[in-house]
C-alpha positions in Angstrom: -4.0 -0.4 -8.2 -4.1 -3.7 -6.5 -4.1 -5.5 -3.1 -1.1 -7.3 -1.7 -0.7 -9.7 1.3 1.7 -12.2 2.6 3.3 -14.1 5.4 7.1 -14.2 6.2 8.8 -16.7 8.4 11.4 -14.6 10.2 13.7 -17.6 10.6 13.7 -17.9 6.7 13.1 -21.7 6.8 9.4 -22.5 6.6 7.1 -22.0 3.7 3.9 -20.4 4.9 0.6 -22.1 4.5 -0.8 -21.7 1.0 -4.4 -21.8 2.4 -3.7 -18.9 4.8 -2.2 -16.7 2.1 -5.0 -17.5 -0.3 -7.5 -16.4 2.4 -5.7 -13.2 2.9 -5.8 -12.5 -0.9 -9.6 -13.2 -0.9 -10.1 -10.7 1.9 -8.9 -7.9 -0.4 -10.6 -9.2 -3.6 -12.2 -5.8 -4.1 -8.8 -4.2 -4.5 -8.0 -6.5 -7.4 -10.9 -8.4 -9.0 -9.2 -8.8 -12.4 -6.4 -11.2 -11.6 -4.4 -13.0 -8.8 -0.9 -14.3 -8.3 1.1 -16.0 -5.7 4.8 -16.6 -4.8 5.9 -19.3 -2.4 9.4 -20.1 -1.3 11.2 -21.0 1.9 10.5 -18.1 4.3 7.8 -16.4 2.4 4.3 -16.6 0.8 3.2 -13.6 -1.2 -0.2 -12.8 -2.8 -1.4 -10.2 -5.3 -4.9 -9.2 -6.3 -4.8 -7.1 -9.5 -7.0 -4.2 -10.7 -5.8 -4.0 -14.3 -5.1 -0.4 -15.4 -1.7 -0.4 -17.2 -0.5 -3.4 -19.3 -3.9 -5.0 -19.2 -2.9 -8.3 -20.9 0.5 -9.1 -19.4 0.8 -7.5 -16.0 0.3 -10.6 -13.9 2.1 -10.6 -10.6 4.5 -11.5 -9.1 6.9 -9.9 -11.6 10.6 -10.9 -11.8 13.8 -9.5 -13.2 15.6 -11.3 -16.1 17.2 -14.1 -14.1 14.3 -14.3 -11.5 16.6 -13.3 -8.6 14.3 -10.4 -7.8 10.5 -10.4 -7.5 7.8 -7.9 -6.5 4.1 -7.8 -5.7 2.8 -4.3 -5.8 -0.1 -2.1 -5.4 -0.1 1.3 -7.1 1.0 3.3 -10.1 4.4 4.6 -11.2 3.4 7.5 -13.5 6.8 8.1 -15.2 7.2 4.4 -16.2 7.6 5.1 -20.0 10.6 7.3 -19.4 12.1 5.1 -16.7 11.6 2.0 -18.9 13.4 3.7 -21.8 16.3 4.6 -19.5 16.6 1.0 -18.2 16.4 -0.5 -21.6 19.2 1.8 -22.7 21.3 0.2 -19.9 20.6 -3.3 -21.2 17.6 -4.3 -19.1 15.1 -6.6 -20.8 11.4 -6.1 -20.3 8.8 -8.8 -20.7 5.6 -6.9 -20.0 3.9 -3.5 -20.7 3.1 -2.8 -17.0 4.7 -0.1 -14.8 5.3 -2.8 -12.1 8.3 -4.2 -14.0 10.4 -1.1 -13.7 10.6 -1.8 -9.9 12.7 -5.0 -10.2 15.1 -3.4 -12.8 15.5 -0.2 -10.7 16.3 -2.4 -7.8 19.1 -4.0 -9.8 20.4 -0.5 -10.5 20.0 1.1 -7.0 19.6 -1.7 -4.5 18.1 -0.6 -1.2 17.9 3.0 -2.4 15.3 2.0 -5.0 12.4 3.5 -3.1 13.7 7.0 -3.6 13.5 6.4 -7.4 9.8 5.5 -7.5 7.6 8.3 -8.6 3.9 7.7 -7.9 1.7 5.9 -5.3 2.6 2.4 -4.1 2.8 -0.3 -1.5 5.0 -3.3 -2.3 6.8 -6.3 -1.2 10.1 -6.9 -2.9 12.2 -10.0 -2.6 16.0 -10.3 -3.3 16.5 -14.1 -3.4 20.3 -13.7 -3.7 20.6 -11.7 -0.5 17.7 -13.5 1.1 16.1 -10.1 1.9 12.5 -8.9 1.8 11.5 -5.2 1.7 8.0 -3.9 2.5 7.6 -0.3 1.4 5.0 2.5 1.1 4.9 5.6 -1.0 6.1 9.1 0.2 2.8 10.6 1.2 0.8 7.6 2.2 -1.7 7.2 -0.7 -1.5 3.4 -0.6 -1.9 1.6 2.7 0.2 -1.2 4.1 -0.2 -2.9 7.5 1.8 -5.5 9.3 2.0 -7.5 12.5 4.6 -9.7 14.1 3.3 -12.9 15.6 6.1 -14.8 17.2 8.4 -15.9 14.3 5.8 -14.8 11.7 5.4 -11.4 10.0 1.9 -11.0 8.5 1.2 -8.1 6.1 -1.4 -6.8 3.8 -2.9 -3.7 2.1 -5.8 -3.8 4.5 -6.1 -5.1 8.1 -8.9 -7.5 7.1 -6.2 -9.5 5.2 -4.2 -9.9 8.3 -7.2 -11.1 10.3 -8.1 -13.5 7.5 -4.7 -15.3 8.0 -5.8 -16.6 11.3 -2.4 -15.5 12.8 -3.7 -12.1 14.1 -6.4 -11.9 16.8 -9.0 -9.1 16.4 -8.6 -7.1 19.6 -9.1 -3.4 20.2 -6.2 -1.1 20.9 -7.5 1.7 23.3 -4.8 4.1 22.1 -6.0 3.6 18.6 -9.5 4.7 19.7 -7.9 7.7 21.4 -6.4 8.7 18.0 -9.8 8.6 16.4 -11.3 10.8 19.2 -8.4 13.2 19.0 -7.6 13.6 15.3 -10.7 11.9 13.7 -7.9 10.2 11.7 -5.4 7.4 11.9 -2.2 9.0 10.8 0.4 7.1 12.9 1.8 3.6 13.1 -1.0 2.7 15.6 -4.2 1.2 14.4 -7.5 0.2 16.0 -6.2 -3.3 16.4 -3.8 -4.4 19.1 -0.5 -5.5 17.7 -1.3 -4.3 14.1 0.9 -1.5 12.7 0.5 0.8 9.8 3.7 1.3 7.8 4.4 5.0 7.8 4.5 7.0 4.6 8.0 7.3 3.2 9.2 4.2 5.2 10.1 0.7 4.5 10.8 -2.5 6.5 13.8 -4.6 5.8 13.7 -8.3 6.7 17.1 -9.9 6.1 17.1 -13.6 6.8 20.0 -14.9 9.0 22.4 -17.6 7.9 22.0 -19.4 11.2 18.1 -19.6 10.7 17.4 -17.8 13.9 14.7 -15.2 14.0 15.8 -12.0 12.2 15.2 -8.5 13.3 12.6 -6.3 11.5 14.2 -3.0 10.7 12.2 0.1 9.9 13.8 2.9 7.9 12.7 6.3 6.6 13.7 7.0 3.0 11.8 10.3 2.5 9.9 13.1 4.4 8.4 16.5 3.6 10.9 19.3 3.7 10.8 23.1 3.6 13.5 25.8 3.4 14.7 27.4 6.6 12.7 30.5 7.6 13.8 33.4 5.5 15.3 31.2 2.8 12.1 30.5 0.9 11.7 31.5 -2.7 9.9 34.8 -3.1 10.2 36.0 -6.8 9.1 39.4 -7.8 7.8 38.3 -11.2 4.4 36.7 -10.4 3.6 35.9 -14.0 6.8 33.8 -14.3 6.0 32.1 -11.1 2.4 31.2 -12.2 3.9 30.0 -15.5 6.3 27.7 -13.7 3.6 26.4 -11.4 1.2 25.9 -14.3 3.9 23.8 -16.2 4.7 21.7 -13.1 1.1 21.0 -12.3 0.1 20.2 -15.9 2.9 17.7 -16.1 1.5 16.1 -12.9 -1.9 15.8 -14.5 -0.5 14.6 -17.8 1.3 11.6 -16.3 -1.8 10.7 -14.2 -3.9 10.5 -17.4 -1.6 7.6 -18.4 -3.7 4.4 -18.3 -5.0 1.7 -20.6 -8.5 2.5 -19.4 -10.5 5.8 -19.3 -9.9 8.3 -16.5 -12.6 10.5 -14.9 -12.6 13.3 -12.3 -14.2 14.0 -9.0 -15.7 17.5 -9.0 -16.7 19.5 -5.9 -17.7 23.2 -5.8 -14.1 24.3 -4.9 -11.1 25.4 -7.0 -8.9 22.3 -6.3 -10.9 19.6 -8.2 -11.9 22.2 -10.8 -8.3 23.0 -11.6 -7.5 19.3 -11.9 -10.4 18.8 -14.2 -9.5 21.8 -16.3 -6.0 20.7 -16.8 -7.0 17.1 -17.5 -9.4 18.3 -20.2 -6.8 20.5 -21.7 -4.1 17.8 -21.8 -6.5 15.2 -23.2 -7.9 17.6 -25.7 -11.5 16.8 -24.8 -13.7 17.2 -21.7 -13.2 14.6 -18.9 -16.4 13.2 -17.3 -17.0 14.5 -13.8 -18.7 13.0 -10.7 -20.2 15.2 -8.0 -21.9 14.6 -4.6 -25.0 16.6 -3.7 -25.6 16.7 0.1 -29.1 18.2 0.8 -28.9 21.4 2.8 -28.4 25.0 2.1 -24.8 25.2 3.4 -23.8 21.7 2.2 -25.0 21.4 -1.4 -22.2 21.9 -3.9 -24.1 20.9 -7.0 -24.7 24.3 -8.5 -21.1 25.4 -7.9 -19.8 22.2 -9.4 -22.0 22.6 -12.5 -20.6 26.0 -13.2 -17.2 24.3 -13.7 -18.6 21.3 -15.6 -20.5 23.6 -18.1 -17.5 25.8 -18.6 -15.3 22.8 -19.4 -18.0 20.9 -21.3 -17.7 18.0 -18.9 -20.6 15.5 -18.8 -21.5 15.6 -15.1 -22.9 12.8 -12.9 -24.6 14.1 -9.8 -25.3 11.8 -6.8 -27.8 13.0 -4.2 -26.8 11.5 -0.8 -29.3 12.2 2.0 -29.2 10.8 5.5 -30.9 7.5 4.6 -28.3 6.9 1.9 -25.4 7.8 4.3 -26.8 5.6 7.1 -27.2 2.6 4.8 -23.6 3.1 3.5 -22.0 3.4 6.9 -21.5 -0.4 7.5 -19.8 -0.6 4.1 -17.7 2.5 5.0 -16.5 1.0 8.3 -15.8 -2.3 6.7 -13.7 -0.6 4.0 -11.8 1.6 6.5 -11.0 -1.1 9.1 -11.7 1.5 11.7 -14.4 3.8 13.1 -15.1 6.8 10.8 -16.4 10.0 12.4 -16.7 12.1 9.2 -20.0 11.2 7.6 -19.0 12.7 4.3 -16.8 9.7 3.8 -19.9 7.6 3.4 -21.0 9.9 0.6 -17.6 9.5 -1.0 -18.0 5.7 -0.8 -21.2 6.1 -2.8 -19.4 8.3 -5.3 -16.8 5.6 -5.9 -19.5 3.0 -6.2 -21.2 5.1 -9.0 -17.8 5.5 -10.8 -17.5 1.7 -10.7 -21.1 1.2 -11.8 -20.5 3.3 -14.9 -17.6 1.0 -15.8 -14.7 3.3 -14.8 -11.6 2.3 -12.8 -9.6 5.5 -12.4 -10.6 9.0 -11.0 -8.5 12.1 -10.4 -9.2 14.2 -7.4 -8.1 17.5 -5.8 -6.9 16.3 -2.4 -3.5 17.7 -1.2 -4.1 21.3 -2.3 -5.1 22.6 1.1 -2.0 21.0 2.6 0.2 22.6 0.0 -1.4 26.0 -0.1 -2.9 26.5 3.4 -6.5 26.3 2.4 -8.2 25.3 5.7 -9.7 27.9 8.0 -7.4 27.0 10.9 -4.3 28.1 8.9 -6.0 31.5 8.5 -6.9 31.8 12.1 -3.4 30.9 13.3 -1.8 33.2 10.7 -3.4 36.2 12.4 -1.4 35.5 15.6 2.1 35.1 14.2 2.7 38.9 14.6 3.0 38.2 18.3 6.3 36.4 17.8 8.5 39.5 17.7 12.1 39.5 18.8 12.2 35.7 18.5 9.5 35.1 21.1 6.9 32.3 20.9 4.1 34.4 22.2 1.7 33.1 19.6 2.1 29.6 21.1 1.2 30.9 24.5 -1.8 32.7 23.0 -2.9 29.5 21.4 -2.8 27.7 24.7 -4.8 30.5 26.3 -7.5 30.2 23.7 -7.6 26.4 24.2 -7.8 26.8 27.9 -10.7 29.2 27.5 -12.5 26.7 25.3 -12.1 24.0 27.9 -11.4 25.5 31.4 -10.9 22.1 33.0 -7.8 21.5 30.9 -4.5 22.2 32.6 -2.1 24.6 30.9 0.8 22.2 31.8 -0.9 19.5 29.8 -1.4 21.8 26.8 2.3 22.8 27.0 3.4 19.2 27.1 1.3 18.4 24.0 2.8 21.4 22.2 6.3 20.3 23.1 5.6 16.8 21.9 4.7 18.0 18.4 7.1 21.0 18.1 4.7 23.9 18.8 1.1 25.1 18.8 0.3 24.4 15.2 -2.7 25.8 13.4 -4.6 22.5 13.9 -4.2 22.4 17.7 -7.4 24.3 18.5 -9.4 22.0 16.2 -8.0 18.8 17.8 -8.4 20.2 21.3 -12.1 20.8 20.6 -12.5 17.4 19.0 -10.9 15.7 21.9 -13.4 17.2 24.4 -15.8 14.4 23.4 -13.1 12.0 24.5 -13.3 13.3 28.0 -17.1 13.5 27.8 -17.9 10.0 26.5 -15.0 7.7 27.3 -15.8 5.3 30.2 -13.8 5.4 33.4 -12.3 2.0 32.6 -11.1 3.2 29.2 -9.6 6.3 30.7 -7.8 4.2 33.3 -6.4 2.0 30.5 -5.1 5.0 28.7 -3.6 6.6 31.8 -1.6 9.8 31.1 -0.8 8.8 27.5 -2.0 11.0 24.8 -2.3 10.4 21.0 0.2 13.1 20.1 3.0 10.9 21.5 2.5 8.4 18.7 3.1 10.9 15.8 6.3 10.6 13.8 7.5 14.2 13.3 11.0 15.5 12.6 11.1 18.1 15.3 14.7 19.1 14.7 14.0 20.1 11.1 10.6 21.7 11.9 12.2 24.2 14.2 14.0 25.8 11.3 10.9 26.4 9.2 8.4 29.3 9.2 5.4 28.7 11.5 3.0 28.3 8.6 5.2 25.6 7.0 5.4 23.8 10.3 1.6 23.7 10.4 1.5 22.5 6.8 3.9 19.7 7.6 1.7 18.7 10.6 -1.3 18.6 8.3 0.5 16.5 5.7 1.5 14.0 8.4 -1.8 13.7 10.3 -4.9 14.7 8.4 -3.7 13.9 4.9 -2.3 10.4 5.6 -4.8 9.6 8.3 -8.1 10.9 6.9 -7.9 12.1 3.3 -5.8 9.2 2.0 -7.3 6.6 4.3 -11.1 6.5 4.9 -11.7 9.4 2.5 -9.4 8.2 -0.2 -7.9 4.8 -1.1 -10.0 2.7 1.2 -13.4 3.7 0.0 -12.3 4.0 -3.7 -10.6 0.5 -3.7 -13.6 -1.0 -1.8 -15.4 -0.3 -5.1 -12.4 -1.3 -7.3 -11.6 2.3 -8.3 -8.1 3.9 -8.2 -7.9 7.5 -7.2 -5.0 9.7 -8.4 -3.8 13.0 -6.8 -1.9 15.6 -9.0 -1.5 17.9 -6.0 0.5 15.1 -4.3 2.9 14.7 -7.2 6.5 14.9 -5.9 7.4 17.9 -8.1 4.2 19.8 -7.2 4.9 19.2 -3.4 8.5 20.4 -3.8 7.4 23.4 -5.8 4.9 24.6 -3.2 7.1 23.7 -0.3 10.0 25.9 -1.3 7.8 29.1 -1.8 7.5 31.9 0.7 4.4 31.6 2.8 2.9 34.7 1.2 2.4 32.8 -2.0 0.2 30.4 -0.1 -1.7 32.5 2.4 -2.3 36.3 2.7 -4.3 37.6 5.6 -7.5 36.1 6.6 -9.2 35.6 3.2 -6.6 35.1 0.5 -5.8 31.4 0.9 -4.2 29.2 -1.8 -3.0 32.5 -3.4 -0.8 31.1 -6.2 -3.2 28.3 -7.1 -6.1 30.7 -7.4 -4.0 33.0 -9.7 -3.2 30.1 -11.9 -6.8 28.8 -11.9 -8.1 32.2 -13.0 -6.3 31.6 -16.3 -8.5 28.6 -17.0 -11.7 28.9 -15.0 -14.3 31.6 -14.4 -13.3 34.0 -11.6 -16.2 32.9 -9.5 -14.7 29.4 -9.4 -11.0 30.4 -9.1 -11.7 32.8 -6.2 -14.7 31.0 -4.5 -14.1 30.9 -0.8 -13.0 27.6 0.6 -15.9 25.4 1.8 -15.4 22.2 3.8 -17.0 19.2 2.1 -19.2 17.8 4.9 -22.5 16.1 5.7 -24.6 16.2 8.9 -22.9 14.3 11.8 -24.8 12.5 14.5 -28.2 13.9 13.4 -27.8 11.7 10.2 -28.4 8.7 12.4 -30.2 10.0 15.5 -33.0 12.2 14.3 -34.9 9.2 13.1 -32.7 6.2 14.0 -33.2 2.9 12.2 -33.3 -0.3 14.2 -29.7 -1.2 13.8 -28.6 2.2 15.1 -30.9 1.9 18.1 -29.4 -1.5 18.9 -25.8 -0.2 18.6 -26.4 2.7 21.0 -28.7 0.8 23.4 -27.6 0.6 27.1 -27.0 -3.1 26.6 -24.7 -2.7 23.7 -22.8 0.2 25.2 -22.2 -1.8 28.4 -21.1 -4.8 26.4 -18.3 -2.9 24.5 -17.3 -0.9 27.6 -15.7 1.9 25.7 -18.1 4.7 26.7 -19.9 6.2 29.7 -23.3 4.8 29.2 -25.2 7.5 31.1 -23.4 10.4 29.4 -24.0 8.9 25.9 -27.6 8.0 26.5 -28.4 11.4 28.1 -27.0 13.3 25.1 -28.7 11.0 22.6 -32.0 11.7 24.3 -31.7 15.3 23.3 -32.3 14.3 19.6 -35.7 12.8 20.5 -36.6 16.0 22.4 -35.6 18.3 19.6 -32.8 19.8 21.7 -29.7 18.4 19.9 -28.5 21.9 19.1 -27.5 22.3 22.8 -24.7 19.7 22.2 -22.7 21.9 19.9 -20.6 20.8 16.9 -17.9 18.8 18.7 -20.1 16.8 21.0 -22.2 16.0 18.0 -19.1 14.7 16.3 -18.3 12.7 19.4 -21.6 11.0 19.4 -21.0 10.1 15.8 -17.7 8.6 16.9 -19.5 6.6 19.6 -21.9 5.1 17.0 -19.0 4.5 14.5 -17.0 2.7 17.2 -19.9 0.5 18.2 -20.5 -0.4 14.5 -16.7 -1.2 14.1 -16.8 -3.4 17.2 -19.9 -5.2 15.8 -18.3 -5.8 12.4 -14.8 -6.8 13.5 -14.9 -8.0 17.1 -18.4 -9.2 18.2 -21.1 -9.5 15.6 -23.9 -9.6 18.2 -24.6 -5.9 18.8 -27.2 -5.3 16.0 -29.1 -6.6 13.1 -27.9 -4.7 10.0 -30.6 -4.0 7.4 -30.8 -5.9 4.1 -32.4 -3.0 2.3 -30.2 -0.6 0.3 -31.4 2.9 -0.3 -29.6 4.2 -3.3 -28.5 7.8 -3.9 -30.5 9.6 -6.6 -28.3 9.8 -9.6 -28.3 12.3 -12.4 -26.0 10.8 -15.0 -25.2 11.4 -18.7 -26.5 8.7 -21.1 -24.1 6.1 -22.4 -23.3 8.0 -25.6 -22.4 11.1 -23.6 -20.3 9.2 -21.1 -18.3 7.6 -23.8 -17.6 10.9 -25.6 
């Protein structure tokens, strides 16, 4: 994993400022502390910061093809690189390094613009074809690796993180109100839109093509999709009678996904929660490696939050040496500025700060790579909203869409002031009343509760759903459950789990995270199955996965009910607010930013001091956390005068194996 950045002159004439490109690279130093490289030519200046994982001694970037007519700077891992390298060498290609990066330039020689469909793994890259005077910016299929860009006149500025764009001096730091609306609707950033005006996120499965013109006039930036999730038409899904054969096939597919993600020239460890997803990853990794893989677990104090004991059941069963981090409110509060700085946006989910601490501990123990279980719930319908929505599909008899109407009725009951026409318009925008719609509807109530009148005026009648990139024509052909799974892949996975709960916090600590459940073959395997192999009734979620896990793990682990990994929300900061939090939510600071209704926010915050915060309910509580996170983001990126951040650093309590055990 690495960080990339660069500036393109869209006229193809001027060589960008070296000083600006170097500043951009320094802004993402954490993504690649091991090495750096630059490429300058008329029309372009590219930078790479390298985290050395494969080809430790000779993977310096940029990397060229044999005659130096093609070059690439790249962030990511291509897990099938040994096989692809052998294929390319058999065709006569000559390799000069031992890194996976080099297969990109040779695959481009073979496939041209179709090269991105050939890349198996996680990546963001900038590829230059000097002969055709063309530059491509591309991102992996599911959005594991980030890539942002902005056009400023004749210049295109891009980078792995937005802070790199800001460091160029070409992009002004200004808030985009519609980006904030995304955060208060989806608690995620899963679209092109970001929190910064004029800054775009390149969508997963997409690339930009910049083809310099012969007449030196400004060229057009073309965005193209090369891949998207797909499912069989309803009624055409695979539904085998032989469950043992199906489990065998899944087991083989998943084990291969784990096997290739163990490929590295450095040790690989695993994140371990109390659930079946990370446990199944760790079990397969230990089996493939032939010895237990070290595990890292977060302990959140609280009866319904603490996963330590459940995780230790798995660790002991597998013989894994566990590291346990105890992250209380003080630890999370102290980590939050680092979390917001890593994410380049407000973060509502407090558990992300605990994940930041976990990645930090992985780094502190000298590791660079960790495997995790994200992507399982999207593939196998693990979240509670899939179960709730599944109970209503029986209403859709004779081709009706009565379950959609029922969903709108429930949402209307939850927020009586909402107009049914508005709910219907939202559903039409995204292709139906998906399983997540009630959740997002409830989350967005804090938007109405806390946004200032000025911010509401600036937003007008726009809603965040309009920015989502969904293939509605194809969706209509799929079963309702698969439609909701697709919606989850596109919004929560890319915008939360892979963003400020995944890549950004891991790479802030120079750690690469790998995701076997997001392997191309695993996604394809799960997608083509009949919904009953994913979800049965109200309780039997992740059905096929749990059957497979029962072969390797104790039944109490394989069939343990799904539990959301979470930490206390606003009470983390407001039950006993430290000075910097008090400053951020002061009347003066709230009026200065202008995002929020000062009276509404201050009135609800006062409930914490009176011991009456329970009156707020879960979603207003989340909203107040969003207010604080937004104020903190504004302070870090736009203003710098809202608070005095603390210098002290409360550390999580760590139970770790000794060095001998960790190296075993």
